[in-house]
N, CA, C and O atoms as a GROMACS GRO file, in nm:
protein
  400
    1MET      N    1  -0.721   1.356  -0.672
    1MET     CA    2  -0.621   1.254  -0.693
    1MET      C    3  -0.487   1.319  -0.658
    1MET      O    4  -0.457   1.431  -0.699
    2ALA      N    5  -0.410   1.248  -0.582
    2ALA     CA    6  -0.282   1.303  -0.536
    2ALA      C    7  -0.175   1.295  -0.643
    2ALA      O    8  -0.093   1.386  -0.654
    3TYR      N    9  -0.173   1.188  -0.725
    3TYR     CA   10  -0.078   1.172  -0.834
    3TYR      C   11  -0.128   1.066  -0.927
    3TYR      O   12  -0.209   0.983  -0.887
    4ASN      N   13  -0.082   1.065  -1.052
    4ASN     CA   14  -0.121   0.967  -1.149
    4ASN      C   15  -0.032   0.846  -1.136
    4ASN      O   16   0.090   0.859  -1.127
    5VAL      N   17  -0.092   0.729  -1.134
    5VAL     CA   18  -0.022   0.601  -1.124
    5VAL      C   19  -0.028   0.536  -1.261
    5VAL      O   20  -0.132   0.538  -1.327
    6ARG      N   21   0.083   0.477  -1.305
    6ARG     CA   22   0.084   0.406  -1.432
    6ARG      C   23   0.123   0.263  -1.404
    6ARG      O   24   0.199   0.233  -1.312
    7GLY      N   25   0.069   0.176  -1.483
    7GLY     CA   26   0.108   0.033  -1.472
    7GLY      C   27   0.045  -0.042  -1.356
    7GLY      O   28   0.095  -0.146  -1.314
    8ASP      N   29  -0.065   0.011  -1.303
    8ASP     CA   30  -0.127  -0.053  -1.188
    8ASP      C   31  -0.248  -0.136  -1.231
    8ASP      O   32  -0.293  -0.129  -1.345
    9LEU      N   33  -0.297  -0.213  -1.139
    9LEU     CA   34  -0.412  -0.302  -1.169
    9LEU      C   35  -0.534  -0.225  -1.212
    9LEU      O   36  -0.609  -0.268  -1.300
   10GLY      N   37  -0.554  -0.105  -1.148
   10GLY     CA   38  -0.672  -0.025  -1.189
   10GLY      C   39  -0.669   0.017  -1.331
   10GLY      O   40  -0.772   0.012  -1.398
   11HIS      N   41  -0.554   0.058  -1.382
   11HIS     CA   42  -0.544   0.094  -1.521
   11HIS      C   43  -0.573  -0.027  -1.611
   11HIS      O   44  -0.639  -0.014  -1.714
   12TYR      N   45  -0.522  -0.144  -1.572
   12TYR     CA   46  -0.544  -0.264  -1.650
   12TYR      C   47  -0.691  -0.300  -1.661
   12TYR      O   48  -0.742  -0.326  -1.770
   13VAL      N   49  -0.759  -0.301  -1.543
   13VAL     CA   50  -0.903  -0.346  -1.554
   13VAL      C   51  -0.993  -0.242  -1.620
   13VAL      O   52  -1.092  -0.277  -1.685
   14THR      N   53  -0.960  -0.113  -1.605
   14THR     CA   54  -1.046  -0.014  -1.668
   14THR      C   55  -1.020  -0.004  -1.820
   14THR      O   56  -1.107   0.042  -1.894
   15THR      N   57  -0.908  -0.045  -1.865
   15THR     CA   58  -0.882  -0.037  -2.009
   15THR      C   59  -0.900  -0.171  -2.084
   15THR      O   60  -0.920  -0.174  -2.206
   16LYS      N   61  -0.891  -0.278  -2.012
   16LYS     CA   62  -0.890  -0.410  -2.076
   16LYS      C   63  -1.009  -0.498  -2.041
   16LYS      O   64  -1.038  -0.594  -2.112
   17LYS      N   65  -1.076  -0.469  -1.936
   17LYS     CA   66  -1.176  -0.561  -1.886
   17LYS      C   67  -1.316  -0.503  -1.878
   17LYS      O   68  -1.405  -0.568  -1.821
   18GLY      N   69  -1.339  -0.385  -1.931
   18GLY     CA   70  -1.477  -0.336  -1.933
   18GLY      C   71  -1.498  -0.222  -1.836
   18GLY      O   72  -1.405  -0.149  -1.800
   19ASP      N   73  -1.628  -0.209  -1.793
   19ASP     CA   74  -1.668  -0.097  -1.716
   19ASP      C   75  -1.640  -0.116  -1.566
   19ASP      O   76  -1.720  -0.178  -1.496
   20TYR      N   77  -1.532  -0.068  -1.517
   20TYR     CA   78  -1.494  -0.081  -1.378
   20TYR      C   79  -1.468   0.063  -1.320
   20TYR      O   80  -1.432   0.157  -1.392
   21HIS      N   81  -1.488   0.072  -1.194
   21HIS     CA   82  -1.445   0.188  -1.117
   21HIS      C   83  -1.340   0.139  -1.024
   21HIS      O   84  -1.355   0.034  -0.962
   22PHE      N   85  -1.234   0.212  -1.012
   22PHE     CA   86  -1.120   0.164  -0.933
   22PHE      C   87  -1.078   0.270  -0.830
   22PHE      O   88  -1.071   0.389  -0.860
   23LEU      N   89  -1.052   0.224  -0.710
   23LEU     CA   90  -1.011   0.308  -0.598
   23LEU      C   91  -0.885   0.251  -0.536
   23LEU      O   92  -0.880   0.132  -0.505
   24LEU      N   93  -0.782   0.334  -0.518
   24LEU     CA   94  -0.660   0.292  -0.455
   24LEU      C   95  -0.631   0.383  -0.341
   24LEU      O   96  -0.635   0.505  -0.357
   25ALA      N   97  -0.602   0.328  -0.225
   25ALA     CA   98  -0.571   0.408  -0.110
   25ALA      C   99  -0.435   0.361  -0.055
   25ALA      O  100  -0.409   0.241  -0.042
   26GLU      N  101  -0.352   0.457  -0.023
   26GLU     CA  102  -0.227   0.427   0.046
   26GLU      C  103  -0.228   0.483   0.186
   26GLU      O  104  -0.267   0.598   0.206
   27PHE      N  105  -0.186   0.406   0.283
   27PHE     CA  106  -0.178   0.448   0.422
   27PHE      C  107  -0.035   0.458   0.468
   27PHE      O  108   0.041   0.362   0.457
   28GLY      N  109   0.002   0.572   0.518
   28GLY     CA  110   0.142   0.591   0.558
   28GLY      C  111   0.182   0.502   0.676
   28GLY      O  112   0.098   0.462   0.757
   29THR      N  113   0.308   0.473   0.683
   29THR     CA  114   0.361   0.389   0.789
   29THR      C  115   0.467   0.470   0.866
   29THR      O  116   0.435   0.534   0.965
   30TYR      N  117   0.591   0.466   0.819
   30TYR     CA  118   0.699   0.533   0.889
   30TYR      C  119   0.753   0.644   0.804
   30TYR      O  120   0.709   0.664   0.690
   31SER      N  121   0.846   0.715   0.856
   31SER     CA  122   0.905   0.833   0.781
   31SER      C  123   0.969   0.784   0.651
   31SER      O  124   1.007   0.668   0.637
   32GLY      N  125   0.979   0.873   0.561
   32GLY     CA  126   1.048   0.839   0.434
   32GLY      C  127   1.194   0.798   0.454
   32GLY      O  128   1.247   0.711   0.385
   33VAL      N  129   1.257   0.864   0.548
   33VAL     CA  130   1.398   0.830   0.576
   33VAL      C  131   1.412   0.686   0.624
   33VAL      O  132   1.502   0.614   0.582
   34ARG      N  133   1.321   0.644   0.714
   34ARG     CA  134   1.325   0.507   0.763
   34ARG      C  135   1.295   0.406   0.651
   34ARG      O  136   1.362   0.304   0.638
   35VAL      N  137   1.194   0.438   0.573
   35VAL     CA  138   1.160   0.342   0.464
   35VAL      C  139   1.275   0.333   0.361
   35VAL      O  140   1.313   0.223   0.319
   36LEU      N  141   1.329   0.449   0.322
   36LEU     CA  142   1.439   0.447   0.230
   36LEU      C  143   1.562   0.372   0.283
   36LEU      O  144   1.630   0.301   0.210
   37GLY      N  145   1.588   0.392   0.411
   37GLY     CA  146   1.699   0.316   0.472
   37GLY      C  147   1.673   0.167   0.472
   37GLY      O  148   1.764   0.089   0.445
   38ALA      N  149   1.547   0.126   0.503
   38ALA     CA  150   1.513  -0.015   0.506
   38ALA      C  151   1.529  -0.073   0.364
   38ALA      O  152   1.582  -0.183   0.348
   39LEU      N  153   1.483   0.002   0.260
   39LEU     CA  154   1.497  -0.047   0.121
   39LEU      C  155   1.649  -0.064   0.085
   39LEU      O  156   1.687  -0.162   0.023
   40ARG      N  157   1.727   0.028   0.123
   40ARG     CA  158   1.872   0.018   0.092
   40ARG      C  159   1.936  -0.097   0.165
   40ARG      O  160   2.014  -0.171   0.105
   41ARG      N  161   1.906  -0.117   0.294
   41ARG     CA  162   1.966  -0.223   0.372
   41ARG      C  163   1.922  -0.361   0.318
   41ARG      O  164   2.002  -0.454   0.308
   42GLU      N  165   1.790  -0.371   0.285
   42GLU     CA  166   1.743  -0.496   0.230
   42GLU      C  167   1.806  -0.531   0.096
   42GLU      O  168   1.840  -0.646   0.070
   43ASN      N  169   1.822  -0.428   0.012
   43ASN     CA  170   1.884  -0.445  -0.118
   43ASN      C  171   2.024  -0.496  -0.100
   43ASN      O  172   2.065  -0.593  -0.162
   44GLN      N  173   2.099  -0.426  -0.012
   44GLN     CA  174   2.237  -0.464   0.012
   44GLN      C  175   2.249  -0.606   0.065
   44GLN      O  176   2.333  -0.684   0.019
   45ALA      N  177   2.166  -0.639   0.161
   45ALA     CA  178   2.166  -0.770   0.220
   45ALA      C  179   2.124  -0.878   0.119
   45ALA      O  180   2.179  -0.988   0.120
   46HIS      N  181   2.031  -0.847   0.035
   46HIS     CA  182   1.984  -0.943  -0.068
   46HIS      C  183   2.100  -0.981  -0.165
   46HIS      O  184   2.111  -1.096  -0.207
   47PHE      N  185   2.182  -0.884  -0.199
   47PHE     CA  186   2.283  -0.908  -0.298
   47PHE      C  187   2.421  -0.948  -0.239
   47PHE      O  188   2.500  -1.014  -0.307
   48TYR      N  189   2.448  -0.909  -0.116
   48TYR     CA  190   2.577  -0.929  -0.061
   48TYR      C  191   2.583  -1.012   0.071
   48TYR      O  192   2.692  -1.058   0.107
   49ALA      N  193   2.477  -1.031   0.141
   49ALA     CA  194   2.482  -1.106   0.267
   49ALA      C  195   2.450  -1.254   0.240
   49ALA      O  196   2.374  -1.287   0.148
   50ASN      N  197   2.509  -1.342   0.320
   50ASN     CA  198   2.478  -1.479   0.318
   50ASN      C  199   2.331  -1.500   0.336
   50ASN      O  200   2.269  -1.436   0.421
   51GLN      N  201   2.271  -1.589   0.258
   51GLN     CA  202   2.126  -1.606   0.266
   51GLN      C  203   2.072  -1.643   0.406
   51GLN      O  204   1.958  -1.610   0.437
   52SER      N  205   2.149  -1.708   0.488
   52SER     CA  206   2.101  -1.745   0.623
   52SER      C  207   2.154  -1.651   0.733
   52SER      O  208   2.137  -1.676   0.852
   53SER      N  209   2.218  -1.544   0.690
   53SER     CA  210   2.278  -1.451   0.792
   53SER      C  211   2.168  -1.376   0.871
   53SER      O  212   2.060  -1.348   0.821
   54SER      N  213   2.204  -1.348   0.995
   54SER     CA  214   2.107  -1.266   1.074
   54SER      C  215   2.087  -1.129   1.022
   54SER      O  216   1.977  -1.074   1.031
   55ALA      N  217   2.194  -1.069   0.964
   55ALA     CA  218   2.186  -0.936   0.904
   55ALA      C  219   2.082  -0.934   0.792
   55ALA      O  220   2.002  -0.841   0.782
   56ARG      N  221   2.084  -1.039   0.709
   56ARG     CA  222   1.992  -1.045   0.597
   56ARG      C  223   1.849  -1.064   0.649
   56ARG      O  224   1.756  -1.003   0.595
   57GLN      N  225   1.829  -1.144   0.750
   57GLN     CA  226   1.697  -1.169   0.807
   57GLN      C  227   1.642  -1.040   0.872
   57GLN      O  228   1.523  -1.009   0.859
   58ARG      N  229   1.730  -0.969   0.942
   58ARG     CA  230   1.686  -0.842   1.009
   58ARG      C  231   1.652  -0.736   0.900
   58ARG      O  232   1.556  -0.659   0.916
   59ALA      N  233   1.727  -0.731   0.794
   59ALA     CA  234   1.698  -0.633   0.688
   59ALA      C  235   1.567  -0.661   0.622
   59ALA      O  236   1.491  -0.569   0.592
   60LYS      N  237   1.536  -0.788   0.598
   60LYS     CA  238   1.411  -0.825   0.533
   60LYS      C  239   1.294  -0.808   0.630
   60LYS      O  240   1.185  -0.772   0.586
   61ALA      N  241   1.312  -0.832   0.761
   61ALA     CA  242   1.209  -0.811   0.857
   61ALA      C  243   1.177  -0.663   0.869
   61ALA      O  244   1.060  -0.626   0.879
   62GLU      N  245   1.279  -0.579   0.868
   62GLU     CA  246   1.256  -0.436   0.880
   62GLU      C  247   1.182  -0.383   0.758
   62GLU      O  248   1.096  -0.295   0.770
   63LEU      N  249   1.213  -0.437   0.642
   63LEU     CA  250   1.144  -0.390   0.523
   63LEU      C  251   0.996  -0.430   0.527
   63LEU      O  252   0.910  -0.352   0.488
   64VAL      N  253   0.968  -0.545   0.570
   64VAL     CA  254   0.824  -0.586   0.589
   64VAL      C  255   0.759  -0.499   0.689
   64VAL      O  256   0.644  -0.459   0.668
   65GLU      N  257   0.824  -0.465   0.801
   65GLU     CA  258   0.766  -0.379   0.903
   65GLU      C  259   0.736  -0.237   0.845
   65GLU      O  260   0.634  -0.176   0.877
   66CYS      N  261   0.825  -0.188   0.762
   66CYS     CA  262   0.810  -0.054   0.703
   66CYS      C  263   0.685  -0.045   0.611
   66CYS      O  264   0.624   0.061   0.598
   67PHE      N  265   0.650  -0.158   0.549
   67PHE     CA  266   0.533  -0.153   0.460
   67PHE      C  267   0.404  -0.210   0.519
   67PHE      O  268   0.295  -0.185   0.469
   68CYS      N  269   0.419  -0.288   0.628
   68CYS     CA  270   0.304  -0.349   0.697
   68CYS      C  271   0.337  -0.356   0.843
   68CYS      O  272   0.375  -0.462   0.893
   69PRO      N  273   0.323  -0.243   0.917
   69PRO     CA  274   0.361  -0.245   1.061
   69PRO      C  275   0.277  -0.342   1.142
   69PRO      O  276   0.159  -0.366   1.116
   70THR      N  277   0.344  -0.396   1.241
   70THR     CA  278   0.282  -0.498   1.330
   70THR      C  279   0.198  -0.430   1.439
   70THR      O  280   0.124  -0.498   1.511
   71SER      N  281   0.210  -0.300   1.452
   71SER     CA  282   0.138  -0.228   1.562
   71SER      C  283  -0.016  -0.252   1.548
   71SER      O  284  -0.075  -0.222   1.444
   72PRO      N  285  -0.075  -0.304   1.652
   72PRO     CA  286  -0.222  -0.320   1.652
   72PRO      C  287  -0.296  -0.185   1.636
   72PRO      O  288  -0.401  -0.178   1.573
   73ALA      N  289  -0.241  -0.077   1.695
   73ALA     CA  290  -0.304   0.052   1.686
   73ALA      C  291  -0.302   0.100   1.540
   73ALA      O  292  -0.403   0.154   1.493
   74TRP      N  293  -0.190   0.083   1.468
   74TRP     CA  294  -0.176   0.124   1.332
   74TRP      C  295  -0.271   0.043   1.246
   74TRP      O  296  -0.341   0.100   1.162
   75ARG      N  297  -0.276  -0.085   1.263
   75ARG     CA  298  -0.359  -0.173   1.187
   75ARG      C  299  -0.509  -0.141   1.206
   75ARG      O  300  -0.588  -0.140   1.112
   76GLY      N  301  -0.542  -0.116   1.331
   76GLY     CA  302  -0.684  -0.080   1.361
   76GLY      C  303  -0.726   0.051   1.297
   76GLY      O  304  -0.837   0.064   1.245
   77SER      N  305  -0.636   0.147   1.302
   77SER     CA  306  -0.659   0.276   1.243
   77SER      C  307  -0.678   0.262   1.093
   77SER      O  308  -0.771   0.320   1.038
   78VAL      N  309  -0.591   0.185   1.026
   78VAL     CA  310  -0.598   0.171   0.883
   78VAL      C  311  -0.723   0.097   0.836
   78VAL      O  312  -0.782   0.131   0.734
   79VAL      N  313  -0.764  -0.010   0.915
   79VAL     CA  314  -0.885  -0.081   0.886
   79VAL      C  315  -1.007   0.017   0.896
   79VAL      O  316  -1.094   0.021   0.810
   80GLY      N  317  -1.007   0.095   1.005
   80GLY     CA  318  -1.114   0.189   1.024
   80GLY      C  319  -1.123   0.295   0.912
   80GLY      O  320  -1.232   0.328   0.865
   81GLN      N  321  -1.007   0.349   0.872
   81GLN     CA  322  -1.001   0.446   0.760
   81GLN      C  323  -1.046   0.382   0.632
   81GLN      O  324  -1.119   0.441   0.554
   82GLY      N  325  -0.999   0.255   0.609
   82GLY     CA  326  -1.039   0.183   0.486
   82GLY      C  327  -1.190   0.161   0.477
   82GLY      O  328  -1.252   0.183   0.373
   83VAL      N  329  -1.246   0.117   0.591
   83VAL     CA  330  -1.391   0.091   0.593
   83VAL      C  331  -1.467   0.225   0.563
   83VAL      O  332  -1.562   0.227   0.485
   84GLU      N  333  -1.424   0.334   0.626
   84GLU     CA  334  -1.492   0.461   0.603
   84GLU      C  335  -1.478   0.505   0.454
   84GLU      O  336  -1.572   0.558   0.394
   85LEU      N  337  -1.355   0.482   0.395
   85LEU     CA  338  -1.335   0.515   0.257
   85LEU      C  339  -1.427   0.435   0.169
   85LEU      O  340  -1.481   0.491   0.073
   86ILE      N  341  -1.449   0.309   0.194
   86ILE     CA  342  -1.540   0.224   0.116
   86ILE      C  343  -1.681   0.273   0.132
   86ILE      O  344  -1.757   0.279   0.036
   87ARG      N  345  -1.716   0.308   0.252
   87ARG     CA  346  -1.861   0.358   0.275
   87ARG      C  347  -1.880   0.490   0.198
   87ARG      O  348  -1.986   0.511   0.138
   88ALA      N  349  -1.780   0.578   0.198
   88ALA     CA  350  -1.788   0.701   0.128
   88ALA      C  351  -1.802   0.675  -0.025
   88ALA      O  352  -1.879   0.742  -0.093
   89ALA      N  353  -1.728   0.581  -0.074
   89ALA     CA  354  -1.733   0.546  -0.217
   89ALA      C  355  -1.869   0.490  -0.251
   89ALA      O  356  -1.926   0.519  -0.357
   90GLU      N  357  -1.923   0.408  -0.160
   90GLU     CA  358  -2.061   0.351  -0.182
   90GLU      C  359  -2.165   0.464  -0.187
   90GLU      O  360  -2.253   0.463  -0.272
   91ARG      N  361  -2.154   0.562  -0.096
   91ARG     CA  362  -2.249   0.671  -0.096
   91ARG      C  363  -2.233   0.752  -0.224
   91ARG      O  364  -2.333   0.798  -0.278
   92LEU      N  365  -2.119   0.770  -0.271
   92LEU     CA  366  -2.096   0.847  -0.390
   92LEU      C  367  -2.152   0.770  -0.512
   92LEU      O  368  -2.215   0.829  -0.600
   93ALA      N  369  -2.128   0.639  -0.517
   93ALA     CA  370  -2.179   0.561  -0.626
   93ALA      C  371  -2.334   0.561  -0.630
   93ALA      O  372  -2.394   0.571  -0.737
   94VAL      N  373  -2.397   0.551  -0.516
   94VAL     CA  374  -2.544   0.558  -0.508
   94VAL      C  375  -2.591   0.696  -0.557
   94VAL      O  376  -2.689   0.706  -0.630
   95HIS      N  377  -2.520   0.800  -0.515
   95HIS     CA  378  -2.559   0.935  -0.557
   95HIS      C  379  -2.553   0.949  -0.710
   95HIS      O  380  -2.645   1.003  -0.771
   96PHE      N  381  -2.448   0.900  -0.770
   96PHE     CA  382  -2.430   0.915  -0.916
   96PHE      C  383  -2.528   0.827  -0.989
   96PHE      O  384  -2.571   0.861  -1.099
   97GLN      N  385  -2.566   0.712  -0.930
   97GLN     CA  386  -2.670   0.628  -0.994
   97GLN      C  387  -2.804   0.694  -1.004
   97GLN      O  388  -2.882   0.665  -1.094
   98SER      N  389  -2.833   0.785  -0.908
   98SER     CA  390  -2.960   0.848  -0.901
   98SER      C  391  -2.968   0.978  -0.984
   98SER      O  392  -3.076   1.035  -1.002
   99VAL      N  393  -2.850   1.023  -1.034
   99VAL     CA  394  -2.843   1.142  -1.112
   99VAL      C  395  -2.878   1.109  -1.259
   99VAL      O  396  -2.816   1.021  -1.318
  100PRO      N  397  -2.975   1.178  -1.318
  100PRO     CA  398  -3.015   1.147  -1.454
  100PRO      C  399  -2.909   1.177  -1.558
  100PRO      O  400  -2.932   1.155  -1.677
   0.00000   0.00000   0.00000
């Protein structure tokens, strides 16, 4: 585990809803500097720009891009990595079910 997450859906279902196993994966997008800049610009535009302004629309579009890139190559890579991660988790689950 890279770090402990608190307040997430996994914590909720494992403590409130019974016997669950939870897996969370994060896939990188852009540099931290770009993401932080996009967060700051969107926040500023949200509070200070006219709702219909092009600056506000650009800031919101950039923030979406930073968390969900439109690049087909990035999306294909993430889907492939996600599928492999699920397959590895399935193999691990089968292994542990067979251990007495």
